[in-house]
C-alpha positions, 0 to 999 in steps of 0.5 A: 432290890438289886436287879443286876445279874452277872451269873446265870439266870436262876429259875425254879419250876413249880407244878413242874411235871416232867419239865417241859417248861424247864426244857424250853428254857434250857433249849434257848440259846442267845446269839453267840452263846454256847449254852442257855443263860437259864439255870435250874435251881429247884422244882416242885412236883407232887407226882412221883413219876413226873418228879422222877423224870424231872430229876433224871433230866435236871437234878444235876444242874440244880445241884442234886436231887435235894433241890427237887421236891416230890410232894405237895407244894403246900408242904414246901417252903423255899429256904435260903438256897433260893435267895437268888431266884430270878424267874419262877415258872409254873402251870398250876393244875388246870383240870378244874378249869378244863372244858373236858372236866366238870369246870367245878369252881370249888375244885380244890385243884383250882386253889393251888395257884394260891400256893404259887402266889405264896412262893412268889411272895417268899422268893420275890423273883424279878418275873413269874410266869403262869401257864394254864388252859384258856378257861382260866381267864374266865375263872374266879381264881383269875379274877383274884389273881388280877386283883392281887396285882392291883394297887394294894393287893398281895402282889402289887409289886408286880404288873400282870400281862395275860394272853392266849398263845397257840403253840403252833404259832411258835413252830410247834407241830401241835395246835395247843392254846394256853393262857400265859400270864407274865408278871413283872416286878415294878422295880424292873419295869422302872429299869426299862428304857420305855418303862414297859412290862414284859410282853409276850413273844411275837408269833414266828409261824402262821396258819396258811390261809387264803389272802382276801385283802391287801391288809391281810397280806401286810399282816401275814408278811410280818410272819413268814413261816407257815405252821409246822405240820405233824408230818415232820414228826411222823417222817422221823418215826418208824411206821410200825411198832415192834412192841407194846411194852417198855424195856424191863428196867428200873430207876430211883432218882428220888428214892422210889423205884419206878420203871425206867429211865427210858429215852424218848426214842424207846417210847415207840410202843403200841397197843394190843388192839382187838380185831374190832379196833383194827377193823375200825382203824382200817375203815377210816380214811386219811383225815377221817373220823368216826363218821366214816365208819359203816354201821357194823363197825360203829357204836349206837352212840356214835351212829346216832350222835351226829353233832359234837366233836368230829375228832373221835376216832379221827386221823391226824392230818399229815400237812397240819399241826396235830390236835392238842396232845392230852394225857390219853393220846393213845386212845383214839376213842378220846380224840384225833389220835390215829396215825395219819395213814397207819392203822394204829394210834400214835405212840408215846414217842410220836406224842413226845416229839409233837410236844417238842421233847428231845430224843435223848430226854429221859422218862420214868414211870409206867406207860400210863404215867409217862403218857400223863407226863407227856400230855400235861407238859408245856410244849417245849417250843412254846416255852423256848419262845417265852424264854427268848422274849424274857431274856430280851427283856432282861437285856433291855432293862440292863439286868443281864450283861448279855453273856449269861449263856457263856457263864459256867454255872456254879453248883449250889 
């Protein structure tokens, strides 16, 4: 296999969602380069609203919407246009593994990673990256993936490294833990000066903790920056929301009419809370939650349930990263999604910024559809850190020339 790359590094994104993974790779800039060394050449996403968002932001670079497949990955086969794919990204649906779900080992969504494997076998990328929830490591599906990369397995050409990463450790103002599986082609490993596989990026930020011993101090000195607090987002957004509706606008990047496209800055939309909800919000102090509600504002279930999560009806902490942004972040009854001080839930704008999306990113779909896209996305800052480490590895192996970020990508 010829590994030398004298063009941009081609990537495809499977189970792409709205494109958080892709955006992070596009945001990465090597020192001295004017643009990213990574170029999108294709993507697959079954949800039409998410696929439309992806197309609105990345189709031009990919050579047009024909390279964005809005359907079931089982119905997609890479053609000759994908012969030079270097990296495959993807986050197969995690609901079957998630602790918030039933954790059903027979959930058909758990099997979709096998379609990812099918594409890897067809395309033969140099590296592939899988993102999933931490419970994926304890699932039968992960055991099968591990076995596939062993000698004699279907993916025995690749060596697998897995690790649970926290987005907050990479400058994201959100504590979100995810499994990142990195698979390196064995021929590429043979090109590395130390015959090493691609490893995970080192943390750039750390949680502020009390230093109790000299060894801890030495370890912490290796990472000088503290976690980025949620206030860095809330200081950028208006305190109040002027509307509960998105602008009246339509788009159809993939042929299906949808609301949009909306810039991230247009997503500062609120709910229409009932008087009871407003009274509850007002009664919860900074850092508080449902346990702070007086009985007449609580529910029988909340009042009688003293264990379990303390995040329900909780306010985000001003000086700490936010909790994990999920798909229903606009419902404080689902978690710690109240604004740190204002008597309201966080908005779509704030959630998107906590995930690291740019202010000029374009979104397609209804309020619920966009919220789902935001909550399901890979945090952009985490993806950017992975992209940087991957690029360094390709430089170390001699695969990249080091100036891919200054190469103008030809259209497909």
